Every structure is written in C-alpha cells, then in structure tokens.
N, C-alpha and C positions, 0 to 999 in steps of 0.2 A: 412698367418702370420706364421713365424717360431718362435716357442716357445714364444708365447706372454706373458706367465706367468712371464718371466724375466723382463717385462716392468712395473710390478706393485709391490707395497708393500701392506701389509694389511692396509686397511682404515677402521677405526672404527668411527662411527658417533653417537653422543648422541643428541637426539632431545630435544630442550628446548622450553618453552612456548613463547620465544621471536622470534623464527624462523617464518618467514612469509611463510605460506603454499600456494603453487599454485597448485590447483587441481580442475578441472572443473567438473569432473564426480560426480554423486550422488550415485553410486553403485560400487561394486568391478568390475574392468574392465576386468578381465581375466575369461575365461571359466574354470570351475572346475568340475571334475567328480569323483564320488566315485567308487573306484574299489578295489577288493580284490586280484587282480592278483599279485601285488607285494608280498603279504603275502603268496600266494600259491608258488610263485617262491622261497620265503625264505625257505619254508619247503622242496621243491625239492632239493635245494642247500644243505640244512642241511643233508638230507639223503645221498647225494653223498660225502660230505666232513667231516661230524662229525661221527667219529667211535662210539661214545657213543649214537648216536641217535637211538631211538626205531624204527627199520625198519617196524615192524608190525603195529605200531601206524600210521606211515606215509602211509602205504598201506591202512589201514582202512580209513584214511582221503581221499586218492585218490578215493577209492570206493564211498565214500559219495559224493564227488564232481562230479563223473560221473553221479550220480543219480540226482544232482542239477546243471546242466551246467549253469543255469542263474547266479550263484554266480561268474562265471568266466568272465562274461560280465560286462560292466559298470552298476552300480546299480542306476536306476532312482528313485526308490521308496524304502525307508528304511523299508517298510512293509515286503519286501523280507527277510530282516535280521531277523525280528521277526519270520517269517514263518519257517526259517531254523536255529533257535537259537542253537540247539544241535550241528550242524556242525560248527557254528560260535564259539561256546565255545571251540571246539577242536582246531580250527585255532588260537584262541587267547591265548592258554595255555602259550606260551613263553612270550607274552606281559603282561599277567595278571597272574602271579604265584599264585597258589591256597593259598599258605601260607600267601600272602599279600592281598588277595582279600577283606577281610572285612575292613581293615584299610586304604588301599591306596586310594588316590584321583586321579584316572586315568580314561581317556576316549579316545575313538577314534572318530575322527570327519572328516568331509569333509574339504579338504585343505582350509585354510584361512577363515573358518567359525567357529561358536561357537555352532552349534547344534550337539550333540553327537548321535551316533547310537549304541554305546556299552560303558557302564560305570560301575564302581564299585558301590555297593549299597550306600556307604557313600557319594560319590560324588553326586549321584542322590538325596540323602536326603538333601544335602546342597543347591541343585538347583543353583549351580554356572553356569551351562550350561543349555540352554533351556529357553524358556519364553521371549526371546528378552531382551529389556531394557539394552543392554550391555553398552551403553554410560553412564548410571547411575552407573552400577557396576564398570566400569573402570574409572569413573570420567573424561571422555573425551567427547568432542562434536563429532558429526557424521563425520564431515569433517576430524578432526584429526585422528579418528579411521581408516577411509578409507585410509588416507594418509599413516599411519604406515603399514597397511596390504599391500597396493600397493607397497610401497618401499621395504618391505620384499620380496615380489614376485620378484621384479626386482633384488634383491641381488642374488637370486637363479639363475636367468637367466644369470647374469654376471658371476657367478661362473661356470656354466655348459658350456656355449657357448663361453665365452670370457676369461675364466681362470683369472678373476679379483676378488680378495678376498675383498669384500666390506661387512662389518658387521654393523648392527644397534644394538647399545648397549642400549636397552630400553625395559626392561621386562614389560609385562602386569601384573598389580596388581589389582585383583578383590577385591572389598570391599562390604560385605553384612552384614546384621544385624543378630546376633545370635537370634534364635527364642525363646530362654528362657530368656536371659538377655537383649535383644534388644540393645546390644552394638555392635559396629562395629568389624568385623573380617577381616583380610587382608590375601589374598592368592596369592602367586606368581605363574605365569604360566611358565612352561618350555615346549618347543615344540620339539618333536623328529620327523624328516621328513624322516627317513630311508625307510618308506613304501610309499613315495610320489615321483613322478617323473614329470618333466616338458618336454613336447613334442613340437617339432616344427611343426606348422600346416601351415606355410607359408614359404616364402623365408627369410632366415637369412641375415640381413643386415650386411655387413662387416664394422667393426669399427676399426680405427687405435687406438693405445694406447693413443695418445693425445686426441682423441675424447672421449674415455671412461673416461679419467681423467677430461675432460671438463664436462661431465655429473655428475660424482661423486662430483665435486666441486659445482655443482648446484643441490644437492640432494633434496632441498626443492621445486624445480620447476618440478613437475611430469607431467605437461602438455608438457614440453619439452621432457621428457623421452618417453611419449606416442607417440610423433610425430616421434622420432628417432627409437623407438622400439615399434611398434603398438601392443597392447595387443591381437588383433585378430590373431597374428602370433604364439601365444603360448597357450598351454593348460596344466593345472595342473591336474594330475590324481593320484589315489591311496587314501591314507588317512594319517592323522597326528595323533600322539599320544600326548595327552595333560596330563601333570603331574602337579598337584597343591601341593604347600607346604604352610603350615600355617606360615606366617611371621608377624603375628600380633604384637608380641613383638618387633621384629627388626624394623618394620615400625613405631610403636608407639614411640620407643626410638629415632629413626631418626627424627620423627616429633617433639618430645619434644626438641631435640637438636636444631632443626631449630627455633622453637618458642622461646627458651631461648636465642637465639642470638639476638632477637629483642630488640630495645632500652628500651622499657617500659615493658619488660617481667615480672618483679616482682613488678610492681607498678600499672598498670592499671587493673580495675575490669574485663574488657573483657578478658584480657590475663589470669587472675587468673581462670576465668570460663572455658576457653579453656583448660588450664593445668589440671584442675580438671577432665574434661571429658576424657582426654587422660589417666590420671591415672586410671580412672574407667575401661577403655579398657585394660590397661596394667595388672591390677589385676583381670579383669573379674568380677568385683563387681559393679553393677549399683547404689548401694546406698551409697557408701563411700563419705566422704567429705575431702576436701584438704585445708590446711592452710600453710602460709609461712610468716615468720616474721624475721626481723633482730634482732641481739642481741647486743644492744649498750652497751657502757661502763656504768657501774652501776650509775655513777654520772650524766649521761645524761638521765636516764630512764624516768623521768617525763617531758622531754622537747619535744616540737613539732617536733624538728629535729629528735629525736630518733624514732619517730613513723611514719616517712614518708614511711617506707617500712614495715608496719604492716598490713598484710592481713591474719592474723592467725584466729584460731577458737576462741580464747579468746583475744589475743593480736591484737586488731584492732585499727585503727587510732582514733576512737571515744570512745574507752573504758575508763572507769574511774578507771582502776586498778593502784595501786601504787606498788612500789618495794616490800614493806612488804607483799603484797598479794601473791607473788611468793614463799616466804619462807615456807618450809615444804610441798610445793605442788609438783605435779609430774613434773613440769617444772624446778625446782631448780637443780636437778642433771644434766639435759641436758645443761643448760646455764652455770653452774659453772664448771662442770667437763667433759662435752662432752660425757656423757653416753647416750645410746639409751634406751628409755623406751617403753616397750610393756605392755599395760594394757588390760587384758582379759575381765574384767567386772568392770566398775567404781562403780556399785551399791554395790559391795562387800566391798568397803572402809568403815572401821569402823568409822573413824573420818575425813570426807572429808573437805578440806579447801574451801575457797570461790571459788577458781579456779575450783575444781572438781564439785562444786554445779552448777556453770555456765554451764559447759559442760553437766551435766545431764539434766539441764533445757532445753538445746538445743537438747535433744534426743540422745546424744552420750553415748554409753556404752563401746565401745571397740576402742582403738586407739594405734597408734605408734607415738612417738615423737623422731625424729632423729636430731642430730646436723649437721649443715652445716659448714665445716671447710675449711679454705683457708690458705695455707702455715702454717699449724699447729695452726691456731688461729680460735676460734669459732666466726663466724660472723653472724650466723642465725640458725633458726630451721625450720624443715619441719614436718608437721602433716598430718597423714592419719587416718581418724576416721570412725567408722561404728556404726549404731544403734543396730547391732546384736552382742551379746557377743561371743567372740572367732572367729569371721569371719576373723579378721586380727591376724596373729600369727607369730612365729619365722620364719616359712617358707616364709612369705611375705617379710621378710627382705632380702631374696636372690635377689628378683627383685628390691627392694628398693635401695640396695647398688649399683646397676648398674647405677642408675640415680642420686644418691646424689651428685657426683662430678659435674654433669651438673648444678644442682640447686645452688651449692656452687659457681660455676663460674659466673652464672647469678647474684647471690646475691652480689658477690664482685664487679661486674661491676656496678650494681645498686647503691651500696654504694659509689663507686668511682665517678660516675656521680653526685651523690648528693653532695659529698664533693667538687667536682670541681665547681659545680654551686654556692655553698656557698662561696668558695674562690674567685670566680669571682666577687660576690657582695661585699665582703670585700675589694678586691683590688680597686673596682670602687668607693665605698662609704666611706670607712674608711681609713685604712692604710695597707701597705704591703711593702715587701722588694723592694726598689727602683731598677729598672732594671740596673742602672749603677753599683751598688755594688753587684748585685745578684751573680756574679761569686765568690766573696769572701765568701759569706754564703754557697754556694755550696761546695767550697773547704773545709770550716770548717766542714761541715757535713760529707764529704767523709773521712776527717782525723779522725773525731770522731768514725765513723764506723770501721775504720782501727784500731784505738787504742783499741776499745772495744773488738775486737777479741782476743787481747792479755791481756787485763786488764779489768775485769768486772766493775771496779769502775771508769773507765775513764770519764772525764768531757770534755764538749765541750770547745774548746779554745776561749779566748777572741778575739773579732774582733775590731782592732784598726787601724785607718788610720792616718798616721803621715805626717807632713809637707804639710798640705793643707791650702788653703786660704779661709777665710769666707767672705761672703757678706750678709748683714742683712738689711732688709727694713721693714718699718711700714707705713701703710695707716690707720690712726686712725680717727674715727668719733669724731669731736670736741665736747666737753662738753656733751657726751652721757648720763652720769649719771644725769646731770642737766636737760637735755631735757626729760629724762625718768620721773624724778620727776615732771616736769612741766605738763607732760601728765597725770600723776596720779592725781595731784592737779586739773587739769581742769575737768577730768571725775568725781571726787568726788564732786566738786562744782556743776556741772551740775545735778548730782543725788540728791544732797541736795536741789537744787532749785525745781526740780520736786516733791520731797517729800513735800516741803513747800507749793507748789501750791495745793497738795491734802488736806493738813491740813486746808488751808485757805478756800477752797471750802466746806469743811465739817463744818466749824464754822458757816456758814450762817444759817443752820437749827439746829445745835447742839451746843448751847452755853455752852460747857463744859470747865471748867477751865484747865483740863489736856491738852487740845489742845493748849492753850496758852503756857503752860510749854514746850510742845514738839516743838512748833515753836521757842521759846526762845533758846532751846537747839540746834536746827538746825542752828540758826544765830550764836551761840557761836562756833559751829564746823566750820562754814564757815570762821569766822574771824580768827580762829586759823590756818586753812589750808592756807589761803591767806598769812599770815605773814611767816609761815614756816611749811613744812611738816615733822613731827616727825616720827621716825621709827615705832611707833605703831598706828599712826593716822588712816591709812587706815583700819586696822582691827577693831579699835574702832568705826569708822563711820559706816562701813558695819554691824557690830553687832547691833548697835543702830537702824539703818534703818530696819533691818530684824525683830528684836525682838519687837521693840516698835512702828514702823510706819506701815510696811507692814502687821503686824499681825492684824491691825485694818481695813484693806481694806474690808473684807467681811462684817464687822459690818456697815461700812460707806455705802456700796452698799444697804444694807437692810433698813437702816434708813434714808438715804439721797441720792436719785437717782441723785442729781446734781453733785455728786462726780464721776460719771461714766466716764466722759471725761478725767478728770485729772488723775484718776487711770489708765485708758487705756493708756494715754501718758506715764506714769511712767513705766508700764509693757512692752510696746513696746520698750522702751529705754533699757531694760535689757534682751531682748530676744536673748541671745547669750550663748555660752558654759560657760562663766564666771558668768553669772547672775548679772552683774553690768553694769553701763554705761561704754562703752569701746571704745568710738569714737576716742579720742585723743591718747590713748595708741595704738589703732589699726593703726592710722596714723603713729605713731612713729615706731612701729614694722615693718609695711610694707615698710616704707622709709628706715629703717636700713637694712632690708632684700634685697631690690633692690640695695642699695649701695654695700653691701657685695657680692651679686651675680655678679654685674657688674665688680667689682675689681677681684673677684676670677676667673670668666670665661675668662676675658681678660688676666690675669696673666698666667693661665693654657695654653691658646692658644699660647702666645708669648714665654713662657718658653719652650714649646715643640719644637718650632722653634729654640730657643737658644741652644738646645742640639747640633745643627749643628755647632755652633761656636766651642764648645768643650763639650764633655760629662761631666756632673756634677751632684752632688747630690742636690735634691731640696725637701723642705718640707714647708708646710704653715699651719697656725693656724687661724681660724676665732674667733674673739672676737667681740668687738664693732668696727668693721673694720677688718683689716687683717694684719698679720705679717708673714714674711717668712725668711728662712735660705737657703743660697746656699753655697755649699762647692765645691771647685775646686782644683785639684792637681794630681800629677802623681800617688800617691799611691792608689787613687780611681780606677784606670784603670788597667786592666789586662796587657795592653800593656806598661803602664808606660810612655807614650809619652806626655810630657807637656813642653810648652814654656811660658814665662812671657807675651808674646803678647796676649795669650788667656785670661789671667787675666784682662789685660787692656781692651780688647774687652768686656768682661763681665761687667766690671765696667761702661763703657760708655753705654752699652745696658741697665743696671739697671737704670742709671740716665734718659735715654730716656723713659724707661718704666714708671718710676715714673711721668714724665711730662705727658705722655699720660693718665695715670690713673687720674691725676688731671683734665685734660681737659675733660675726659669722665664724671667724676662726676659733673663737672661744668655744662655740657649740661644736665645731668640727673636731676639736682636740679629743673629745670623748671617744671618737670612732677611729682615731689614728693608731697605727701600730706603735709609733713613736710620737708621744704628745709634744711636738715641737711648739714653740711660742713665737709670736711676731712682735716686733717693736716698730712704732710708726713715727714719721716725722713729716712736717710741712714747712717749707721755706717761703717766707713772705718777702716780696721785693716790690716796693711801691713805685720806684722810678721806672719809666718806660725804657725798653731796650730795643735793639735792632737784631734781627736774625737774617742769615744769608744761607741760601741753599748751596751746599758743596757738591759739585758735580762728581768729584772723585769718590766720595763716600755715599753719595745719594742721600744726604740727610741735611737737616738744618743745624747750624751752629750760631752762637752769638757772634755779632759783628761789631768791630770797633774796640779800641783799647779800653774805653771807659766801661764797657760791658763785660770785660774779661773777669772782673772780680766776682761777678755773679756765678760764672761757671766754675771758678776756683772754689768758692764756698760749697757748691754742690758736691764737688769731688772730695772735700775734706770732712764733710759732716758725718760720714759713717763712723769716724773714730772720735767724734767730739765727746768731751767730758765736762762735768760741772766744775766751775772755778772753786779752788780751795777744797776740792773733793775729787777723788779719783773715780767717782761713780760715772758710768756711761750716761750720756744725756738721754738717749732713747732707752726706754724700759718697757717690758711686756705689760700689756693692759693699760698703757698710757700713750698719750700723743704729745710730742714735743713740737711746739710752734716757734720756729726760729725767726728772729727779726733783727733789724738794725736801728730802726727809728721809733721813737716813743709813740708817734701817731699810729703806727702799726699795732702796737700793743693795745692802745685805746680802742681801735677798731675791732680787734679780735676779742677783747673782753666783752664787747657787746654781743658778739656771736656766741661766746661761751655762756653768758647769762641766758641768752635765748635757748640754747641747747640744754642748759641745766633745767630750765622750766619745762622743756619737752621730755626730760628724763634721760637724755643721751649721755650727759656728763655729770660726774659726782661733784659735790660741793667744794672739795679741796682743790685749790689752784696754787701752783708753785711758780714764783717769779725768779728766774735763775739767770746767772751770768755764765757764759761759755768760756772755757779755757782758750787762751790764744793758741792758734795753730799756724803752721807754716804759711805765711802770706795772708793770714786772716786774723784780724783783731776786731774787737768791739761788738761781738755777737751776743745777743741776749735771747732768752727763751721763756715761753710760758709752757708749763707742763701740766696737763690735766689728766684725770683718770676717767676711763670709759666706764659707763654703767653697764653691768652685765645682768641686770634684772631681766627675768624671762619675758615680761610684758611691759611695753611702753605705751604711751598714749596713742602713738601711731604704729601701725604694723605694715612694714614695707612688703612683706610676702603676701599680705592679704589685699593688696591693691593700693595702699597709701603710697604716695609718690614723694621721694626726696625733693623733686623739682617743685611740687606744689607747696611743700612745707617751707622750703627756702624762700619762695616767692611771697608766702604769707607774712614773713617777718618784715617789720618796719625798719628799713635800712637807710633811710635818708638822713 
C-alpha cells in the first residue's frame, strides 16, 4: 500500500450503554509481557541526545543493569522488581519525579491490566489498583470491560501497522469509598503508552482501506475483528503508566446535572434522596441534609398548589406552617430579598422563631439557605444543613454557587410543568381562551409587552370583534323548579310517614299524651306540605323530626322493644350524606344530570365537527338544561375570510342539531327515574353585532348600546308566552324559532322545508306572535314539532354527519 494514511481521517468513537457488544472471549485475548527494555532504551537515547543528561548517572545505571541482566529480559514474576528495587528506583526517576512522589497518583502496570508493579505511596494507600474487583470500581460488567480493553488494543494495532487513526473516547473512571467518610470518590485514569510496544508474532494480514473502514464502522463486533486480525499474531510488551486525577467534583456536578434534567427531579422523594447523597459527596460531608422548596407568590402560600414542590427542611408538603411563621425567621431575607444566609450555630440565637425551633428539634445546628433565581426572579430556595456547628461556612458557598443555576433551572422546569398541568385541567374542565380567537389574545399580549418597554404604565388593549353574527340556542328542562319542589315534597312526606309509624308503634306500650301531640303535629305538617311547599317548610320539618322525634329513639328502644323495626326502617331511609329521605330528589338530580350530560356531550361532539364548516367561537352554560352562544364572522379570524353561505350553513346545522337533541332526550326519557322533558328555542339575529372580552369576568359580552337589545331578548325569552294566549312559547317536543324580521322567517322556512323532507320535522308549522315583555316588543316565532320516528333517512349514530347533510342543502 502506498501511503495508506491518506485514505483515513481520524475516527473517534464514544461507547454508549445502548451499543450491542459482540465479544465471545471471557479473558483479554492478546499476549502481554512486562519488560523494562523500553525504559532502558529511553535512558540510552537520553544519554546520546540530551546534553543536560547526567552521563555519570546513566553510567551508574548501566553498571547496575550489567549486574542484574534479568531486568533486561521479559519479567515473568514481579518479585524480581522488589528484589532489585534500588535499581528500579533509578530507572523510574524521570517517570516519578521526587518532588511529586508523595502526592502523585501514578503507577506502572502490565499493558491492559490493572495490577501495578511500581506505584506512589498515595496511590497504594487508596488501593485503586490491586485487589481485583475492577468491574465494581469501574461500574462496568466484565464483558464491557474486556470489550473496551480489547478495542483499545486494536486501535494501537491499526495505528502502528495500518496507519489508521482510530481513537476510543471513553476514559475509565474509578469509584471507591473514602475510608474516613465512606463517601464515593471518583478518579479518572489517564494512560501513557510511550514505554509499550506491540510486536508482530505472526503474518500481518494486508487490509485495503475500505476493509479497515468496514471494521471501524463495526467497532462493536470484536468477534469480527478477531477473525480478520487474530490476537495470536500480536504481542504487547513493555509497560503502561497510569495517572489518576481526582475528578469527584466534576463527576458529581455532571451527575447532578443529569439528574436535574429528569422530569421529576425536584418532586419525587427518591430523586431528593439521590440529590442529597450527591451533595454529601460534593462537600465531602456524610452527615449533611438537603432541602429544596419553591417560593410561591405570598398570596398562594397556604394553598396546596404552592406546596407541590416543597421538599425542604421545614417547608414540606405536610407542614402546618403559615406565612406569618416565616416573618423574622432566617428564611425571610432569602424569600423576600434573595439573600444567602449562612448560620454557624442555631443554638446561639437569642430569640429563635418557630422556624428555628423546628430546625433545632431536627438536630440541625449549622446551615446555608440560598435563593434559586431564574431570569432575575426568586423561584425557590436550596438548603444544606449539618448537625455540627461551623461545618458549613462561607468557603462551602464556592462549591454551592457552581450548582445553584442547575437547581434553579430544574425548579423552573418543575414549576412550568406544574402550571402546564393545571392549565390543562382548567382548559378541559372550566374555561379557557377559545382556539379560534387565541391569535387575537396573543397579538394583544405581544403589543402590551412592546408598549411596556416604552411606557411602564401601559395597559393591555381591549379585545373587540366587530361585525359578527350570533347564534343562540337553549335546551331547557321543562318545569324544573316545579319538579324539584315535587321531589322535595315527596321525600318530606315519606319521612313524616316513617316518623309517624315509629310513634304509633311506641304508643302500644307507652300511652303517653305527648305521643298523640307529636302524631298530630306530623299530620299537620303533612297536610301543609301537600297543599303547598313554603320556602321554610323543609327546614322546619327537618328541625322538628331531629329535635322532637329522633331524639326519643333511644328512649323508645329501652322501654319498648316493639319500636325496633320501625326505628330501623326510619334510620335505613336516611343513611346518606344528607341524613334525610332523599329518594325522589336523587331521582330528579340523576335524571337532570343525565339530560344535561347527553345534551352537552352531543353538542360538544357535533360543534367540533362544525368547526369544519367555518371556524367560529363557541361557549355553553349548564343550568337546568343547557344554553349556548355561537359567534361567526370575518373579524374572529386572522385570515378574515368569510362568506354569508357559511352563516346559512351554521343556521341550518343549528336547527338540525336542535332536532337531534330533542330526539335523543325523547329516547333517554324511557330510562330516566323521573321522565323529565325538555323545551327548545333558537334566537335568530340577522344584523351583525360586536362583542368585547371582559377582563373582570373573563368572558365575552355584547358591546355597544345598539347591541344591548339582543342580550335583553336572550334574558327575557325563558318566560315568553304566545300573544292572546297564556301558553308558554317553548313546549316539549317542539322548537321555537324566535325572530324580528320577515326575511328571517323566509330564510328559516326554507330550512324547515328541507328538514321536513329529511324527516326531522313534522308537517305542522305554527306562525306565532310573542307577548310583549319588559323592554322587548315585536318578537315573532315559528314553532315546529320534532319528528320522533325511530328511523329517519339519515342515521347520525351510524356515521351520517349533520355537517354533510347541512352542506348538501341548496342554500344560495
């Protein structure tokens, strides 16, 4: 091969735990021999080339070697080294300078092994080498250790015989426990191979550059390497110099950094314990404690939300501390002003607050409290504490300052994750900025930040959407207040009957006149409730039963055992959270809940699909039933693309949706404990309006005097009646479409005819006038009956879409 080096660039490989290792051997596959010949050659070369070399010293060394020729041969037994240690000392003078002998961590070893034959006293004391168990010290399994040693050997072979520069970038880190503190110490190994050589003992296989690259790209398959480059063809001779550097601080900080990147770094107990142990290693103090807590806004201090990231020494999730407890304590200047506090001995405090007393009771005498700051804001605090006064001091802050930014970043991420999860719940369960208009709120926020840079008193701009069209609908449970009163009446009457049965059973053996008086009072209450339930009747009846009837139960049981069954029936009837008979009210509430959930879930499902017709703003409110607002128009959209056909589609879709809700509730009624009915209404408003976001109520309201009438009409419609007739406008099984302009009636008649052809609406159509209401005149209505046929031409539950049906209509 002519100049093969030109065919390669430097290849650096970092071995990761994810690499699949292929290595069949269970021991180092190359022959290695210990030889001092390279060192002797070094001295001979030095005498010839280094003018400053002490020639007489080299001559003395040569005389010694002539007397011990065995040192020039391969050393099979290291006892030979010990036998001639004075000669070895001279040979090693340049490798082990006398000025560094006491403090250096250096040794000479057999190539690719970990047993030293010559080492500094400090290294021998640490016992990094010798004694085996290297897999434990290096935190590697035997196969991985053999793989790394074998691959390193092959890199030397490639360099010498094939001029391929292939480097393994993976230092060995030894971890041992300090014999005094029992804390882990980390030592990085650097290997010097200038006194080692690799010899060819067999025939060298010729490899093309592409074949070498093929091997390098499969560095994890050493079985392949050993097949192409058999280990028996090579021998490593000489010795290696091992240099160790204490990297405990760097490794611990690196490990802390890795741990603090984990998702639950500042929230889980296991993570906090792990961080505490690593801080003990970092400071070299086995007895210190570690705490971490967020610093919430003061108004949130006593909320569960604020304590989610409290794993401190006193600020724990279950502590009973109040905000006042921090005042005048050692924590106040940290949280308020961002000062770092170092306390040499808590016992020296003349007037300790409750906080200091808690710490002392926990055995803490000495501590550091440091603020965690993110982008100039105090978001938390870190505590390091010791039971020994003065163990932590100002010098400890040097190390602490290096890691505070890591903890601050982890705390920030923990708080952000917490806020994000809470926001997700709020968006799902309560209210949030609707996606359709989120762009406008983002724009307003950006403008506000821009204004604030120039004017500190800048206020956020009002958010108003003009020229939009409203759609309003109501699905109201008919006579809900009356049905609720009926349920209360029924439960009270049942409870009075049960109470009367107890009194009658007691009278058999206890002919007391007071029992007749109580029975009379029960009958009087019953007659009053049957005729009409007054506002205070429920409270009066329950107070009477509890204080005058139930109070006698224990006496009855002692004096008249015959009352046991009637008392038992009474008590069984009120074994619920309300402690009253609650059967009819439960039936009412469960039925109302099922109706509301059926309407709400169906409306949500179909409204999400309707966004495909045209993006629109949607909001709903649950009452005894459900009402909703829909707004549609160009100003709601960032693109501003709007056509009237979209409004017509939405109106037809709304009418179809209302029919489907009526049909679903009609089917649901058969399964309800109380077969409640719903009445439905749609309000048509053809003139565009403006809506404005109210910051105080976090909702949209109509804006401008000319639009107020629309809102007034919405509020009055639930009591609307038909003119010249006391009949309610809304009726079960029907939909009332309220309008003010004749063109609206014409438009909706087209929709009605279409839905009659689809089977949603019956043939009868009522054209009605609405009675005048306070502040509202001139309303008219179309009232149609919903078809409750079991099967229609379209089946929404089988995949047909309201959206597709609405779009199929010719609405131009």
